[in-house]
N, C-alpha and C positions, 0 to 999 in steps of 0.2 A: 294351408286351412282358413278360409275367411269366415267373419262372421254371420254373413250372409248361410254360409253351408253349414251351421252347427244350429244358428236359431230357427232359419227356412224364413226368416223375416229380412226385409230391407231397409237396413236402419239411416238414414240419411247422415251424411259427416258435413258439418261447416266449418268452413276455413276461416280462422282468427288471428288476427294479427298480434303482437306480441302487446300492444297497449290495449288490448281489449276491442277492436272493429271488426266487427263480423264483415268477412269477405265475400260469402256464398254466393251472393246475387250479382259478381262480378263475373263478366265473361272474359276466357281466358284469349278472345280473339277479339282486336280490334276493327270495327264497323269501317267497311270501305265507302267513304263520300263520294260522291258522283263528281267528276270534275268536268266544271263547265270554261273551256277555255276562251278567251276574248280575243276577235279578231286585233290582225296588229298588222302594220305596214312598215315597209323601210327594204333597204338594201339585202338583207337575209332573207326577207321573207320574199319578195321578190327572187332571190337566188332560188330559194325554195321552190317556186312554182315552175319557174324555170327548170329544174330537173324533174318535177311532175311530169311537166308535158314532154319533154325529153324521153323520159322511161316510158311514159305509156303512149308515145309515138311508136315508139320502137316494140313496146308488148303487142300493142293491138295490129299495128301495120305488119311485122316481120311473118305472119304465118302467111298474109296474101301474096308476099313476093314470088315470081316465078324463078325459075332457072332451070333450062333444058326442058323447055316444057313439064317441070313438076315443081312441088312448092321447094323455094330454097333452103327452109330451114323445117327440116323434118324429123324427130325421130322416130322413125317406122318400128315398131317393137314386133308387131306381127311378122314382117319380113327380116326383120334382122340384121337393118339398114340403118344409118345416120347422116343424113344429108345436110351439110352446112357450106350452102353456095356452091361451089366446085369441087367440093369435098367430100368421099363418100367412106364411111368408116363402117368397120364391122365388129364384132363382139371381140375379137381378138386384138383391136385396135385400142381396147379400154384404158391403156397404158396412158394414151390422150388425156384421157379423163381424169386419172389418177395426178399427172402432171398439171394440168390446169386447176385443180382443187388446193395442188401445194401452191401453184402462183396465187389464188385466190387468198389461201391464207398468210402467204409472206405479205402479199398488201395490204391484209388487212393490219399485219404486225407493224410492218414498214409507217402506214398513215396515223396509225392509232400513235406510235412513238412521237411523231411529229405533231399531229393537231387534233389528237382522241378521237371522237366518235363520230368523226365526217359521215360515215358512212350511214349511221342510224339517221342521221338529222336531215339528211338531203336525199339518198339511196334507197334507203331499206325499204322492200314493200311495205311493211306494217305501217312506216311512218308514211310513205306516198299514198296508199288508199285510206287512210285515217284523216289524212289531208283533205282527201276528197269527200268523202262523207261529212267531215265538217262542215265543208263549202256549202253542200245541199241542206245539210241541217242549218246553218245560219240562213241560208235562202228561203227555208220554208218554215222556221220558229224563230227567226231572229238573233241578234247576238247574246252575248253572255245572259246580260240582266235578263231580256226578253226571255230566252228560254227558261231561267230560273223561275220566273211567274208562272211562266205557263208549265209549268210541270208542279207547280203547288197550286195552281187552280184548279177547281173542280171540273166533271168533265162537260164539256157542253159541244154545240154543232162546231165553232170557231177551232177548239181544241183537238176534236175529233179529226177534222179536216187535214189540220196540220199536219198532226201525226200519221197518218195516214198517206197524205201527199209524200211526205218525208220517207215513209219503209215501201212506197212502191217503186221510188226512185231508187232509194238502196239496194232494192231486190233487182231491178234492172241492171243497174251496175254489175251487181255480185253475178247475175248472170252469163253478163257477156263477157265477163273475166274469166269466168268458169270457161264457158264455150271456147273462148281464145287459149287458154290453157291446155285443154285437151287437143286444140288444133296442131299441137307441135307434135302431139304422138299421132295423130290420126289427119289425114287431111282434111283441110277445114273447109274447102270447099265442097268435097262430099259430104261431109256432114251438115253443113248448109241445106245441100240437096235436100238430104235424108230427111233434115228438121219439114223443109217446106213440103215434102211428100208426105209425112206422117211414117215413116220409116226408122226411124232413130231405135237404133240397137238399144236394149235393158243396160249393158254393159256403158256404152257412152252416154245415158242417160245418168247413169250412178255417179261418174265421175264429173261429168257437169255440174250436177247437181251437190255433191260433195264438195267440190274446188268452189263452187258459188258460196255454198254455206258456209265454207271456213271464211271466206270475204267477206262475208255479210256479218259472223258472228267476231270475229278478229277485227275491223276495221270499225263495223257499228256500233259492238256493245263493249266489250274486251279494254280496247283502245290501250291505254298507257299500262292496264295488269299484264299485256302481253310483255313491254317492256319490262315492268318492274319485280315479273316473280317469274315469268318463263323463259325468257332471252338470256340464255350464257354469256352473250356477249358483255351484259353489266356486271358479270361477275368476274370477268378474265381482265377487263380493262387497268385494274389496278396492278395486276403486273405487267402490263405494255406500257404504262406513262410514266414519268418521273416528275421531278419538280422541275424540269427546261421544256417539259411537252406544254405544247399551245392549247389549254381550255378553256371555256369560258367560266370566267371568277369575278365576284364581287370585290372592288377594293376597299377593303374595311377601312384601312388607317385615312382613307378619303372620305368614307361615307360615313362612319360612326364619329357622333352619336348620331340617330337619326331622330327626326322631328318634323311636324308640319311648321309652315313659316309662309308670310308673304312673297307673293311673285318677286323675284330681284333683290332681297333681304340678305343680308352680309351673312353666312353662316358662323364666321368667325367670330363677328359682333354677340351672336345670340349663343357661342357657345356649342353650337350643333356642325356635323357634318354635312357633307353633300344630298345625301339620300333625306328623302320630305316623308319617307314611309307611307308611299301611296300605295303600296302591295298589286302595282300594276305589273309588276316583272313574276308576281302570282299568278295575278290572273289570268295570265298568256301564257302561261307554262302548260304544254300538253299533259302534262304528268303531273300536276299540281303540285312541285316542290318549288320551294323556297331557298334559291341560287343564295343568298345572302347569309346561308349557314355553311356556304363552302361547297366544294363540289359533292355529290353525290351520286350513289349506283344509277338511280332515275335518271340523271338527266340525259337527255339525248343528243346533245349540241344541236339543239335547230336553231339558236341565236335570237328566239322571239322575245327573250329577255334585253337582249343588246338592243334591239329596234326600239320598244315602247321605253326605255329608261333612257337613251337619247334621246327620244322626242322630250320626255320630261324636264332634261336637263336643258336642251334649246329653249322651252318655255320661261324655266328659272332662270335661262341667262347663266348657266353654271356651264365648265367645259365638259364635251362629251368624254364617253369613256368609263364613269363610273360602275359600269358592269361591262366587261370587253373581251374578246380574244386575248388571252395573257399565258404567261407561266406562271405557277407556284413562285418561283426565285423573284420573275419579273414583279410579282404583287410585294413580296417581303422586301425586296432590295431597290426597289422602284425605279426598273431597269427602263430604257428605252425602248421602243419597237425594233429598232436597230440593234440593240444589244441581244433583245428576247431571240430574234431570226441569227444571231451571230451564235448562240448556243445551241441552235437546235442542232448544229454539226457535232455530235458526239459518237462516242465508238457503236453503243445499240444501234444505232440509224445506220451509221455504214454497214453492220453486220448485216441488217434485214436488205438494205438497197443490193448489198453485194450478190446474196444470196438468190434476190428477187431476180437480179439482171443475168443470174448464169441460169436460173430455171426458164426464163423468159428466150434467151439464147438457144439452149437447148432445145427448149419447146419449138424454137422458129424453124433450127436447122433439121430436125428432125423432120417436120411439116416438108419446109424444102426439099429435102435429099428422099421423100419418100417414094418408092416404087409403087408404080402404076398396078405392079400384081403381086401374089404372092404365092409359093410353092411349098408343098409339103408332100414326101413321099413317103409311103409304108409299105415295109416289105410283107410280102405274105409268110404268113407264119406258119399257115398248114402245111406248107412245103419249102423246106428253106432251100434245097437245091434237089436238081432232078437230070438225070442223063440223058440226051436227045440225040437222033442221028447219028453220025458215026464218033461217038463216045462225046460228044461236045457238054458242055456243062452249061445248065441254065438255071436260071433265078429271076423271081416274078415279080414286080413290084406294081403299087397303084399309085398316081400320081394326082394329086389335085391341084389344082392351080386355080384361083381366086381371082378374077377380074375387077380391077377397082376403080375401072373408066368408065363413064357411060356412052361406052362405043363399042361393038365388035371387033374382038381380036383374035387372029390366029398366031400360036405358040407350034414354037420347034425346038424339040428335045435331040439332044447330044450328051456321051457318057464318056467320060475318061478317067482314066486310074491304074490301068493293067493293057497290057501290049494285045491287040488285035480282037479287043473287047467290044461287042458290038450290038447294035440294038435290033431285034431280027420282030421287032412289033412294030405298028404304025407310030411314028416319030411326030406327028402334026396333030393339034388339038385346037379348035376352034371353040371360042367361050363367048356367050352373050354378053351384054353390057350388064356390069353390076353382077354379074354372076359365077357359078362356080363349073367348072368340067370337071371331070375325072378321066382317066386315061391310062390303061392297063399298059404295062410294060414290061418285056420279056428279054432280058440280057444273056446273051451267046456268049461263051466263052472256049477257042477251039481247043480241040486235045492236047496236041502239042504244049499249048501254054498252061492247060489244067494241071498236067502231069508234073510239072515245075512247083506249085503252091498243093496239093494235097493235102484235104483235112484243114486248111486254111482259112478263115476269115479276113478278107482283103476289102481296104476302105474305095470306095469309087466316087464321083462327083458328077453330079448329073447336072446339065447345063440347059438352062432354057432362057430362051431368045425371042424377043417379037419388036417387032416396029411400031412404038406406041405415037401416033403423030408423025414427026419427022427426025426422032432421037429414036435408036435402037438401045433396047431396055434388057440388060442380062441378069437372071439369079441363078445363083449356084446352091444349090443343097446336096451334101454329103449324105451317106449308106453305106452299106457294105456288101459284098458278093462271097458267098460260101461255095469251098471248092469240095466235091465227095471226096473223101478219103479212100 
């Protein structure tokens, strides 16, 4: 029972601290301030752009590659066929997808245990597209200070022109990205032809716009909010790293106490550390954190703070590495680079490495030894057995053969398991490239043999063979033969 229910009136409740201070005007949620990352150059920035180019060349270029007169990589959901260069997979081959996911998870554990969030800093799509969108923003609105001044300035012709130009480029990149992504599931050449002829289907429009909008929103507006609040990787990294994992760290022993000083000044004489408190490491951070407060969930290991801090140390004639790739023990114990690398070899790393190697070997072995066709035998459940001819016993089956090659194959069927058991129907089947064929099969057992096994269900083995290329492949499939009592 509430006060409102009894009196029929809404009574405002004021929050008051024990000392009498009124807290009713305070918000329960902290307002998020927009992050304006500053541009930075250096070895890690260059490496990040190398990864941007590599990932985007693969992403945008892969759907246009041709293989056997079709798209090299195509996940054709309509036909339930998945083409990966020369490999053709069907829905029953989803075990390969499961193994790939296991390999990806183990690889994530392995590399995180060694060097933290490398994936986030250099190859994650969120990081890559944010970098691309930031590049567009810098070229249309200027660097950090110019963007901040532009956002605070009143609306005018110049501001509108810059904002519109940025948005148009962003929308163009987002739409191309959406079209390319859908192009992995529907022929991209066919989609481009449909788009040119204005015959795009509603579903294609929906998915292109959906993924385009996701790219536009995530990379253009949400940016660091995805990494800070939506990505689960930030939450689990603490369980994957330890004090010997290489992460980006600030050397507090060397840097503190902070303070400004003249270039070339001796910090020891001034009673200061090497950090001049320029805050450039904060200004270049795409998630807006201060690495000097220690490793945080929001850090995506992009190493922008390392690049800019090394440049400041150069200008001050101080040694580089105030912010660097190191480990917790490396900073606390002031270990050398060789000692830090040596301590990477530890049980959890070897466990991850062993599991990852086994999964990769099993996956590779399975692909190499994979047959070019699969066989499934279904016994006729309507009639388990029947007597035909001069007392012969007949069982009926339906054999389904799936051709995994992109060429037509002819299959020959034989059977074994019982004396004088024979196939009394057509024993050959031709299946089109990457197709499925069905063959009804009748097995007949002579009466003199059937008399020995009356009322019994006996095992039989179907053998299917074909000449795939120059090699003969054979598959065996077990079933049963029922003899009437």
